[in-house]
TORMI-187557 format. One record per residue (C-alpha): x, y, z; residue in three letters. Coordinates in nm, 4 decimals, always signed. Each point is the difference from the previous one (the first is absolute). Layout:
<recs>
REC;x;y;z;aa
REC;X;Y;Z;ALA;
...
</recs>
This chain:
<recs>
REC;x;y;z;aa
REC;-0.0248;+0.0141;-0.0139;MET;
REC;+0.1555;+0.3404;-0.0338;GLN;
REC;-0.0416;+0.3499;+0.1062;ASP;
REC;-0.0960;+0.2534;-0.2213;PHE;
REC;+0.2128;+0.3538;+0.0416;LEU;
REC;-0.1954;+0.3123;-0.0845;PRO;
REC;+0.1528;+0.0079;-0.3728;GLU;
REC;-0.0548;-0.3733;-0.0588;LYS;
REC;-0.3400;+0.0269;+0.1310;ALA;
REC;-0.1061;+0.3246;-0.1897;ARG;
REC;+0.1019;-0.1835;-0.3163;LYS;
REC;-0.1693;-0.3014;+0.0820;LYS;
REC;-0.3286;+0.1979;+0.1167;GLN;
REC;+0.0357;+0.1846;-0.3435;ALA;
REC;-0.0280;-0.3607;-0.2094;ILE;
REC;-0.2635;-0.0929;+0.2225;GLU;
REC;-0.2062;+0.3252;-0.1165;ASP;
REC;+0.0827;-0.0222;-0.3167;LEU;
REC;-0.1280;-0.3648;-0.0241;ILE;
REC;-0.2981;+0.0818;+0.1869;ARG;
REC;-0.0815;+0.3124;-0.2350;ARG;
REC;-0.0123;-0.2663;-0.2616;GLU;
REC;-0.2133;-0.2521;+0.1588;PHE;
REC;-0.2466;+0.2430;+0.0652;GLU;
REC;+0.0102;+0.1528;-0.3319;ALA;
REC;-0.1184;-0.3637;-0.1665;TYR;
REC;-0.3133;+0.0094;+0.2596;GLY;
REC;+0.1761;-0.2401;+0.2643;PHE;
REC;-0.1504;+0.0694;+0.3646;ASP;
REC;+0.2563;+0.0167;+0.3406;PRO;
REC;-0.0335;-0.3305;+0.2501;LEU;
REC;+0.1781;-0.0179;+0.3180;GLU;
REC;+0.0077;-0.3629;+0.1618;THR;
REC;+0.1708;-0.0805;+0.3504;PRO;
REC;+0.3720;-0.1679;+0.0032;ILE;
REC;-0.1048;-0.2731;+0.2023;VAL;
REC;-0.2088;-0.2777;-0.1673;GLU;
REC;-0.1115;-0.3204;+0.1045;ASP;
REC;+0.2536;-0.2751;-0.0392;PHE;
REC;-0.2674;-0.2317;-0.1923;ASN;
REC;-0.0768;+0.2946;-0.2213;LEU;
REC;+0.3724;+0.0155;-0.0884;LEU;
REC;+0.0493;-0.3577;-0.0409;ALA;
REC;-0.2552;-0.0683;-0.2369;ALA;
REC;+0.1533;+0.2217;-0.2890;LYS;
REC;+0.1972;-0.2232;-0.2583;GLY;
REC;-0.1284;-0.3188;+0.2216;SER;
REC;+0.3203;+0.1263;+0.2178;ALA;
REC;-0.1089;-0.1630;+0.3283;GLY;
REC;+0.1735;-0.0506;+0.2923;GLU;
REC;+0.3342;+0.0529;-0.1964;GLU;
REC;-0.0226;+0.3610;-0.0220;ILE;
REC;+0.0366;+0.0297;+0.3780;LYS;
REC;+0.3725;-0.0106;-0.1222;ASN;
REC;-0.0654;+0.2687;-0.2458;GLU;
REC;-0.1996;+0.2690;+0.1854;ILE;
REC;+0.0011;+0.1520;+0.3670;TYR;
REC;-0.2063;-0.2352;+0.1651;TYR;
REC;-0.1308;+0.0377;+0.3664;PHE;
REC;-0.2626;-0.0665;+0.2763;LYS;
REC;-0.1786;+0.2934;+0.1625;ASP;
REC;-0.1233;-0.0301;+0.3910;LYS;
REC;-0.3026;-0.1845;-0.0985;SER;
REC;+0.2152;-0.2573;-0.1599;ASN;
REC;-0.1419;+0.0863;-0.3661;ARG;
REC;+0.2673;-0.1062;-0.2677;GLU;
REC;+0.0597;+0.3666;-0.1959;LEU;
REC;+0.2597;+0.0997;-0.2632;GLY;
REC;+0.0932;+0.3621;-0.1438;LEU;
REC;-0.0971;+0.0276;-0.3617;ARG;
REC;+0.2184;-0.0943;-0.2698;PHE;
REC;-0.1252;+0.1491;-0.2893;ASP;
REC;-0.3327;+0.2084;-0.0633;LEU;
REC;-0.1865;-0.2316;-0.1865;THR;
REC;-0.0980;-0.2421;+0.2727;VAL;
REC;-0.1504;+0.3146;+0.1983;PRO;
REC;-0.1807;+0.0982;-0.3172;LEU;
REC;-0.1547;-0.3742;-0.0580;ALA;
REC;-0.1266;+0.0172;+0.3405;ARG;
REC;-0.1662;+0.3350;-0.0387;VAL;
REC;-0.1841;-0.1303;-0.3494;VAL;
REC;-0.1255;-0.2944;+0.1632;ALA;
REC;-0.1262;+0.1404;+0.3120;ASN;
REC;-0.1593;+0.2823;-0.2068;ASN;
REC;-0.2691;-0.0996;-0.2535;PRO;
REC;-0.1214;+0.3313;-0.0493;GLN;
REC;+0.2897;+0.1717;-0.1832;LEU;
REC;-0.0663;+0.1367;-0.3378;VAL;
REC;+0.1882;-0.2202;-0.2638;LYS;
REC;+0.2131;+0.0780;-0.1546;PRO;
REC;+0.1677;+0.0749;+0.3540;PHE;
REC;+0.3037;+0.1948;-0.0460;LYS;
REC;+0.2173;+0.0258;+0.2554;ARG;
REC;+0.3650;+0.1163;+0.0845;TYR;
REC;+0.1837;-0.0207;+0.3420;GLN;
REC;+0.3463;+0.1511;+0.0704;ILE;
REC;+0.1624;-0.2064;+0.3284;GLY;
REC;+0.2984;-0.1666;+0.1688;ARG;
REC;-0.0205;-0.3657;-0.0594;VAL;
REC;+0.2004;-0.2470;+0.2366;TYR;
REC;+0.2082;-0.3359;-0.1107;ARG;
REC;+0.2451;-0.2139;+0.1779;TYR;
REC;+0.2131;-0.0364;-0.2783;ASP;
REC;+0.3573;-0.0426;+0.0529;ARG;
REC;+0.1439;+0.4005;-0.0509;PRO;
REC;+0.2163;+0.0316;-0.2949;GLY;
REC;+0.0727;+0.2708;-0.2368;ALA;
REC;-0.3255;+0.1947;-0.1098;LYS;
REC;-0.1974;-0.2115;+0.2400;ARG;
REC;-0.1593;+0.1224;+0.2802;TYR;
REC;-0.2109;-0.1830;+0.2912;ARG;
REC;-0.2100;+0.3328;+0.0586;GLU;
REC;-0.0969;+0.1911;-0.3528;PHE;
REC;-0.2262;+0.1695;-0.1660;THR;
REC;-0.2226;-0.1483;-0.2924;GLN;
REC;-0.2515;+0.2528;-0.2171;ALA;
REC;-0.2876;-0.2141;-0.1520;ASP;
REC;-0.2984;+0.0704;-0.2253;ALA;
REC;-0.2546;-0.2981;-0.0712;ASP;
REC;-0.3307;-0.0116;-0.2059;ILE;
REC;-0.2618;-0.2622;+0.1226;VAL;
REC;-0.3071;-0.1335;-0.1958;GLY;
REC;+0.1360;+0.0402;-0.3308;SER;
REC;+0.1396;-0.2778;-0.1965;SER;
REC;+0.0509;+0.1875;-0.3031;SER;
REC;+0.3544;+0.0091;-0.1329;VAL;
REC;-0.0576;+0.4070;-0.0207;LEU;
REC;+0.0675;-0.0056;+0.3526;ALA;
REC;+0.3432;-0.1836;-0.0211;ASP;
REC;+0.1256;+0.2792;-0.2390;PHE;
REC;-0.1429;+0.2770;+0.2152;GLU;
REC;+0.2324;-0.0814;+0.2612;LEU;
REC;+0.2563;-0.0645;-0.2543;ILE;
REC;-0.0713;+0.3566;-0.1640;ALA;
REC;+0.0375;+0.1055;+0.3854;LEU;
REC;+0.3320;-0.1874;+0.0533;ALA;
REC;+0.1157;+0.1763;-0.3139;TYR;
REC;-0.1256;+0.3700;+0.0933;LYS;
REC;+0.1407;-0.0074;+0.3714;ILE;
REC;+0.3538;-0.1367;-0.1744;MET;
REC;-0.0073;+0.2721;-0.2428;LYS;
REC;-0.0650;+0.2620;+0.2518;ASN;
REC;+0.2882;-0.1248;+0.2243;LEU;
REC;+0.2348;+0.0606;-0.3207;GLY;
REC;+0.1217;-0.3978;+0.0803;LEU;
REC;+0.1006;-0.2176;-0.2799;LYS;
REC;-0.2268;-0.3009;+0.0252;PHE;
REC;-0.0905;-0.3030;-0.1583;ALA;
REC;-0.3499;-0.1730;+0.0614;ILE;
REC;-0.0057;-0.4069;-0.0857;LYS;
REC;-0.3292;-0.1705;-0.0186;VAL;
REC;-0.1069;-0.3658;+0.0005;SER;
REC;-0.2815;-0.1897;+0.0943;ASN;
REC;-0.0684;-0.2740;+0.2285;LYS;
REC;-0.2388;-0.2351;-0.1985;ALA;
REC;+0.2204;+0.0522;-0.3039;LEU;
REC;+0.3286;-0.1171;+0.2156;LEU;
REC;-0.1776;-0.2976;+0.1015;GLU;
REC;-0.0892;-0.1071;-0.3288;GLN;
REC;+0.4101;+0.0661;-0.1144;ILE;
REC;+0.0485;-0.2363;+0.3071;GLY;
REC;-0.2101;-0.2616;-0.1201;LEU;
REC;+0.1323;-0.0132;-0.3542;ALA;
REC;+0.3614;-0.0241;+0.1494;CYS;
REC;-0.0904;-0.3110;+0.2023;GLY;
REC;-0.0189;+0.1411;+0.3414;VAL;
REC;-0.2716;-0.2200;+0.2106;LYS;
REC;-0.2849;+0.2624;+0.1073;LYS;
REC;+0.0846;-0.0827;+0.3551;GLU;
REC;+0.3388;+0.1153;-0.0343;GLN;
REC;-0.0681;+0.3661;-0.1846;LEU;
REC;+0.0128;+0.2121;+0.3508;CYS;
REC;+0.3400;-0.1305;+0.0660;ASN;
REC;+0.0853;+0.0247;-0.3960;CYS;
REC;-0.0858;+0.3607;+0.0086;PHE;
REC;+0.1911;+0.0717;+0.3097;ARG;
REC;+0.3003;-0.1112;-0.1729;SER;
REC;-0.0884;+0.1719;-0.3050;LEU;
REC;-0.0142;+0.3326;+0.2107;ASP;
REC;+0.3281;-0.0037;+0.0865;LYS;
REC;+0.1473;+0.0235;-0.3504;LEU;
REC;+0.1509;+0.3222;+0.0423;ASP;
REC;+0.1232;-0.0579;+0.3545;LYS;
REC;+0.2137;-0.3260;-0.0558;ILE;
REC;+0.0094;-0.0324;-0.3380;SER;
REC;-0.1388;-0.2610;-0.2887;GLU;
REC;+0.2707;-0.2572;+0.1484;LYS;
REC;-0.1126;+0.0355;+0.3670;GLY;
REC;-0.3538;-0.0220;-0.0945;VAL;
REC;+0.0369;-0.3405;-0.2100;CYS;
REC;+0.1861;-0.1142;+0.2648;GLU;
REC;-0.2724;+0.0395;+0.2726;GLU;
REC;-0.2664;-0.1371;-0.2706;LEU;
REC;+0.2279;-0.3075;+0.0074;ASP;
REC;+0.0041;-0.0759;+0.3768;GLU;
REC;-0.3550;+0.0625;-0.0261;LYS;
REC;-0.0603;-0.2542;-0.2839;GLY;
REC;-0.1453;+0.2721;-0.2416;ILE;
REC;-0.0012;-0.0058;-0.3556;ALA;
REC;+0.2808;+0.2423;-0.1229;LYS;
REC;-0.1180;+0.0716;-0.3336;LYS;
REC;-0.2568;+0.2910;+0.1348;ILE;
REC;+0.3537;+0.2246;+0.0862;VAL;
REC;+0.0581;+0.0099;-0.4093;GLU;
REC;-0.3768;+0.0509;-0.0838;THR;
REC;-0.0283;+0.2677;+0.2168;ILE;
REC;+0.2901;+0.2268;-0.1362;LYS;
REC;-0.2229;+0.0414;-0.3282;GLN;
REC;-0.1062;+0.3711;+0.0454;THR;
REC;-0.2421;-0.0760;-0.3541;SER;
REC;-0.3247;-0.0413;+0.1981;LEU;
REC;-0.1398;-0.1680;-0.3951;GLU;
REC;+0.2787;-0.2520;+0.0536;LYS;
REC;-0.1041;-0.0671;+0.3589;ILE;
REC;-0.4169;-0.0124;-0.1309;GLU;
REC;+0.1182;-0.3178;-0.2403;LYS;
REC;+0.1057;-0.1708;+0.2921;ILE;
REC;-0.3273;+0.0093;+0.2538;VAL;
REC;-0.3040;-0.2046;-0.0173;LYS;
REC;-0.2358;+0.2454;+0.1823;ASP;
REC;-0.0109;+0.3507;-0.1458;LYS;
REC;-0.1684;+0.1924;+0.3303;LYS;
REC;+0.3331;+0.1609;+0.1335;GLY;
REC;+0.1541;+0.0741;-0.3460;TYR;
REC;-0.3362;+0.1629;-0.1033;ASN;
REC;+0.0091;+0.2211;+0.2848;GLU;
REC;+0.3784;+0.0934;+0.0237;LEU;
REC;-0.0509;+0.0416;-0.4086;LYS;
REC;-0.2598;+0.2806;+0.0891;GLU;
REC;+0.1809;+0.1671;+0.2654;LEU;
REC;+0.3228;+0.0419;-0.1885;LEU;
REC;-0.2303;+0.1365;-0.3220;ASP;
REC;-0.1600;+0.2904;+0.2456;TYR;
REC;+0.3469;+0.0727;+0.1218;CYS;
REC;+0.1203;+0.0380;-0.3935;GLU;
REC;-0.3015;+0.2140;-0.0879;LYS;
REC;+0.0646;+0.2003;+0.3427;ALA;
REC;+0.3664;+0.0652;-0.2029;ALA;
REC;+0.1454;-0.2006;+0.3339;MET;
REC;+0.1712;-0.3207;-0.1634;SER;
REC;+0.3574;+0.1585;+0.0086;GLU;
REC;-0.0197;-0.0252;+0.3484;PHE;
REC;-0.2650;-0.3441;+0.0878;VAL;
REC;+0.1497;-0.3042;-0.1414;LYS;
REC;-0.1306;-0.3598;+0.0266;PHE;
REC;+0.2301;-0.2218;+0.2224;ASP;
REC;-0.0715;-0.3495;+0.0274;ALA;
REC;+0.2956;-0.0262;+0.2997;SER;
REC;-0.2222;+0.1873;+0.2112;LEU;
REC;-0.1844;-0.1918;+0.2872;ALA;
REC;-0.0478;+0.2187;+0.2790;ARG;
REC;-0.2879;-0.1321;+0.2849;GLY;
REC;-0.1486;-0.2674;-0.2681;LEU;
REC;-0.1380;-0.1721;+0.3105;GLU;
REC;-0.2660;+0.2564;+0.0660;TYR;
REC;+0.0222;+0.1886;-0.3644;TYR;
REC;-0.2806;-0.1339;-0.2570;THR;
REC;+0.0591;+0.1933;-0.3133;GLY;
REC;+0.2197;+0.2933;-0.1455;ASN;
REC;+0.3141;+0.0923;+0.2469;ILE;
REC;+0.2609;+0.3004;-0.0541;PHE;
REC;+0.2993;+0.1070;+0.1173;GLU;
REC;+0.1584;+0.3498;+0.0185;ILE;
REC;+0.3458;+0.0359;+0.0147;SER;
REC;+0.2926;+0.2587;+0.0308;CYS;
REC;+0.3601;-0.0566;-0.0842;ASN;
REC;-0.0918;-0.3669;+0.0529;GLY;
REC;-0.1503;+0.0416;+0.2924;VAL;
REC;-0.3930;-0.0878;+0.0765;SER;
REC;-0.1483;+0.3159;+0.1362;VAL;
REC;-0.3754;-0.1209;-0.0496;GLY;
REC;-0.2048;-0.2620;-0.1359;GLY;
REC;-0.3372;-0.1724;-0.0010;GLY;
REC;-0.2884;-0.1839;-0.1459;GLY;
REC;-0.2931;-0.1739;-0.0235;ARG;
REC;-0.1348;-0.1904;+0.3207;TYR;
REC;-0.3760;-0.1123;-0.0649;ASP;
REC;+0.0086;-0.2730;+0.2839;LYS;
REC;+0.1175;+0.2341;+0.2819;LEU;
REC;-0.2821;+0.1314;+0.1483;ILE;
REC;-0.2238;-0.3003;-0.0301;GLN;
REC;+0.3032;-0.1747;+0.2312;THR;
REC;-0.0683;+0.2840;+0.2857;TYR;
REC;-0.3827;-0.1199;-0.0309;GLY;
REC;-0.1328;+0.1908;-0.2667;GLY;
REC;-0.2075;-0.0406;-0.3241;PRO;
REC;+0.2600;-0.0778;-0.2932;GLU;
REC;+0.0701;+0.3279;-0.1030;THR;
REC;+0.2717;+0.1393;-0.2738;PRO;
REC;+0.3071;+0.2268;+0.0806;ALA;
REC;+0.2938;+0.1345;-0.1141;VAL;
REC;+0.2462;+0.1878;+0.2214;GLY;
REC;+0.3331;+0.1871;-0.0685;ILE;
REC;+0.2814;+0.0805;+0.2932;SER;
REC;+0.2873;+0.2246;-0.0137;PHE;
REC;+0.2830;-0.0369;+0.2299;GLY;
REC;+0.0780;+0.3516;+0.1616;ILE;
REC;+0.3134;-0.0909;+0.1568;ASP;
REC;+0.1333;-0.1591;-0.3504;ARG;
REC;-0.1435;+0.3081;-0.1938;LEU;
REC;+0.2018;+0.2506;+0.2636;LEU;
REC;+0.3545;-0.1764;-0.0548;GLU;
REC;-0.0881;+0.0239;-0.3581;SER;
REC;-0.0469;+0.3737;+0.0291;LEU;
REC;+0.2998;+0.0133;+0.2693;GLU;
REC;+0.1680;+0.2031;-0.2570;LYS;
REC;-0.2755;+0.2138;-0.2009;GLN;
REC;-0.1623;+0.3153;+0.1390;GLU;
REC;-0.3715;-0.0098;+0.0674;ILE;
REC;-0.2482;+0.2637;+0.0728;CYS;
REC;+0.0003;+0.0187;+0.3630;GLN;
REC;-0.1947;+0.2230;+0.2204;ARG;
REC;+0.2405;+0.1426;+0.2829;LYS;
REC;+0.0255;+0.3459;+0.1403;ALA;
REC;+0.0793;+0.2856;-0.2500;ARG;
REC;+0.0233;+0.2625;+0.2494;LEU;
REC;+0.1657;+0.1148;+0.3463;LEU;
REC;-0.1496;+0.2623;+0.1754;VAL;
REC;+0.2474;+0.1758;+0.2277;ILE;
REC;-0.1156;+0.2551;+0.2346;PRO;
REC;+0.2347;+0.2532;+0.1377;ILE;
REC;-0.0725;+0.0933;+0.3729;GLY;
REC;-0.3063;-0.1288;+0.2254;LEU;
REC;-0.2734;+0.2333;-0.1611;ILE;
REC;+0.0792;-0.1601;-0.3423;ALA;
REC;+0.0481;-0.3311;+0.1658;ALA;
REC;-0.3810;+0.0128;+0.1069;ALA;
REC;-0.1136;+0.2102;-0.3387;LYS;
REC;+0.1452;-0.3047;-0.2263;SER;
REC;-0.1547;-0.2993;+0.1628;LEU;
REC;-0.3488;+0.1997;-0.1777;LYS;
REC;+0.1779;+0.0506;-0.2885;ILE;
REC;+0.1574;-0.3298;-0.0674;ALA;
REC;-0.3754;-0.1250;+0.0928;ARG;
REC;-0.1440;+0.2210;-0.2695;GLU;
REC;+0.2685;-0.0959;-0.2811;LEU;
REC;-0.1066;-0.3949;+0.0792;ARG;
REC;-0.3505;+0.0872;-0.0482;SER;
REC;+0.0938;+0.1463;-0.3485;ALA;
REC;+0.1662;-0.3434;-0.0934;GLY;
REC;+0.3582;+0.0602;+0.0769;LEU;
REC;+0.2303;-0.2527;+0.2048;ASN;
REC;+0.1437;+0.2246;+0.2690;VAL;
REC;+0.2377;-0.0551;+0.3355;GLU;
REC;-0.0110;+0.2072;+0.2543;ASN;
REC;+0.3406;+0.0798;+0.2303;ASP;
REC;-0.0680;-0.1264;+0.3219;LEU;
REC;+0.3388;+0.0202;+0.1244;MET;
REC;+0.0323;+0.3444;+0.0251;GLN;
REC;+0.3209;+0.0108;-0.1465;ARG;
REC;+0.1775;+0.2363;-0.1784;SER;
REC;-0.0261;+0.1589;-0.3959;LEU;
REC;+0.3080;-0.1898;-0.0629;LYS;
REC;-0.0491;-0.3432;+0.1510;LYS;
REC;-0.3322;-0.0046;-0.1335;ASN;
REC;+0.1388;+0.0364;-0.3637;MET;
REC;+0.2365;-0.3141;+0.1125;GLU;
REC;-0.2857;-0.2046;+0.0810;TYR;
REC;-0.2036;+0.1112;-0.3062;ALA;
REC;+0.2940;-0.1216;-0.2498;ASN;
REC;+0.0345;-0.3193;+0.1969;LYS;
REC;-0.3527;-0.0820;-0.0584;LYS;
REC;-0.0043;+0.0950;-0.3685;SER;
REC;-0.2903;+0.2707;+0.0718;ILE;
REC;+0.0227;+0.2195;-0.2927;PRO;
REC;-0.1253;+0.3391;+0.1461;PHE;
REC;-0.0033;+0.1762;+0.3278;VAL;
REC;-0.2769;+0.2728;+0.0813;ALA;
REC;+0.1994;+0.2769;+0.2923;ILE;
REC;-0.2520;+0.1793;+0.2054;ILE;
REC;+0.1131;+0.2410;+0.1944;GLY;
REC;-0.1314;+0.3451;+0.1417;GLU;
REC;+0.0580;+0.2257;-0.2720;ASN;
REC;-0.1563;-0.2895;-0.2211;GLU;
REC;-0.3497;-0.0192;+0.2297;LEU;
REC;+0.0095;+0.3927;-0.0122;LYS;
REC;+0.0135;-0.0210;-0.3571;GLN;
REC;-0.2595;-0.2832;-0.0381;LYS;
REC;+0.3131;-0.2034;-0.2027;ILE;
REC;+0.2107;-0.2947;+0.0584;ILE;
REC;+0.3578;-0.0545;-0.1672;THR;
REC;+0.0269;-0.2956;-0.2079;ILE;
REC;+0.3398;-0.1166;-0.0844;LYS;
REC;+0.0673;-0.3136;-0.2768;ASN;
REC;+0.2515;-0.1886;+0.1663;MET;
REC;+0.1420;-0.1404;-0.3267;GLN;
REC;+0.0470;+0.3505;-0.1455;THR;
REC;+0.0693;+0.1820;+0.3042;GLY;
REC;-0.2652;+0.2699;-0.1360;LYS;
REC;-0.2143;+0.2364;+0.2410;GLN;
REC;-0.3299;+0.1428;-0.0968;GLN;
REC;-0.2650;+0.1828;+0.1851;LYS;
REC;-0.3833;-0.1439;-0.0261;VAL;
REC;-0.3090;+0.1421;+0.1635;LYS;
REC;-0.1775;-0.2920;+0.1658;LEU;
REC;-0.2788;+0.0945;-0.1770;ARG;
REC;-0.0782;-0.1028;-0.2694;PRO;
REC;+0.0874;-0.3691;+0.1028;LEU;
REC;-0.0266;-0.1487;-0.3450;PRO;
REC;+0.2898;+0.1999;-0.0698;LYS;
REC;+0.2099;-0.1469;+0.2557;LEU;
REC;-0.0712;-0.3248;-0.1107;LYS;
REC;+0.1081;+0.0392;-0.3624;LYS;
REC;+0.3631;+0.1455;+0.1000;ILE;
REC;+0.0667;-0.2633;+0.2332;ILE;
REC;-0.1504;-0.2802;-0.2741;GLY;
REC;-0.2618;-0.1344;+0.1579;GLU;
</recs>
C-alpha cells in the first residue's frame, strides 16, 4: 500500500476527475458501495470458493461473520442489481474507489489500489460493448497517452480451443496459461501446457492475427459474429488504428461470456473488461446481460508520471502586511474563492520575503500583496512569480483579476 503526497495525490485526483467527467458525459450514474462485503459473496465470483481466502483480505468480525474487503467493484455492482430489480434498464453506473487484494507485492502491483469502473446492465447488444470501447478510447486520448485496445471473445476462444484438440474440461486451465504469453513467453506457455497435459497446437493458432482465418476453423460462429460486429463498429468510428483483435487475450474467462477487451499503455495493462451475462444470476438476480470496463488509476498515474496534466492547485497566495490587512485579507480571499479562484492565505504571519519563498516552493504562480495603502485605495498588488512583473489591480470587478492570473 502507498501514501500519496500532495503533488502525486493532486495528479491522481485530476485523472479521476477527467474519467468521472467522461463517464457522466456518456450518461453513467454514480454508485457507492461498502468496502466490506460478505465473504460468500466475494467467493462466488468465478467459482473461486474457499481458495480465494489466500488472495483477499479475509477476516471475521465480533459477531463471527465471515467478511472480506472488496477485490473489485463488479461484485458489489452485481449484488446491488440482484437486490434492486426496480432499477431502470439499461442501468448505466460508474464507480471510482479503492479495492484490496492480497497479492504478492511487486513492480506496479499493490494490495490497495483505485479502480474506475463503468458498466451497462440490461443490454445484450454489441452496441453496449462498443460504447465502452469508445469511452475507453476517449479517456485515453484525453489523457494524452499512447495506447492500444486488444479485443477478443470468450465463446470464440473456446471454439478455437476445441478445434485445436483441447478438452472442454481443460479450457479454463488452458486459457490461464495462454494469458501469460506476454509474461513467460511462448516457450514458457508450451511447457506449462505440457505439464497440464493440454494440446500445444492452440499456441500456434492463436498467434494468427487474421480473424477470417480463425473463422474457418471454428464450428459455432456466435463468438465470431459478436467480435466481428464489435470490430465493424470500431472501423466505422475510425478507431481501427487503436482497436485490434488478439486471440491470446484470455482475461477473466471464468466469468466473462462474450467480447473481452484490454487497454495497454507501453506494454502495461491499464484497464480492461468484457461481457458477463451470467454474473448477476450468481448473486440471486434474474439472468441479466451486462458488460463493463475498469481502469487502474494507479497504473494510469505511473504512465503519466512524466507528463503534465491539468491540476486544480492554488494559483494565488494572499500576503497581508500588518495586522489590519491580515483581518481584511481573509474576507478578500473568500471573495476571490467565490469568484472561482483557487486562493491560499498566509497563515503564518511571515515576512514578505518568507512568503515569496513559500510561493516558489509550492509553485504558486501569483501572489497578492495587501498592505494599508492597498486597503485605502481598494486595490491589491499582483506579482507574477515567474516574470517578477508587478501590477496594481482594483478589487472590483473580480473577473478582471481572474483573467490576470489565468483562471
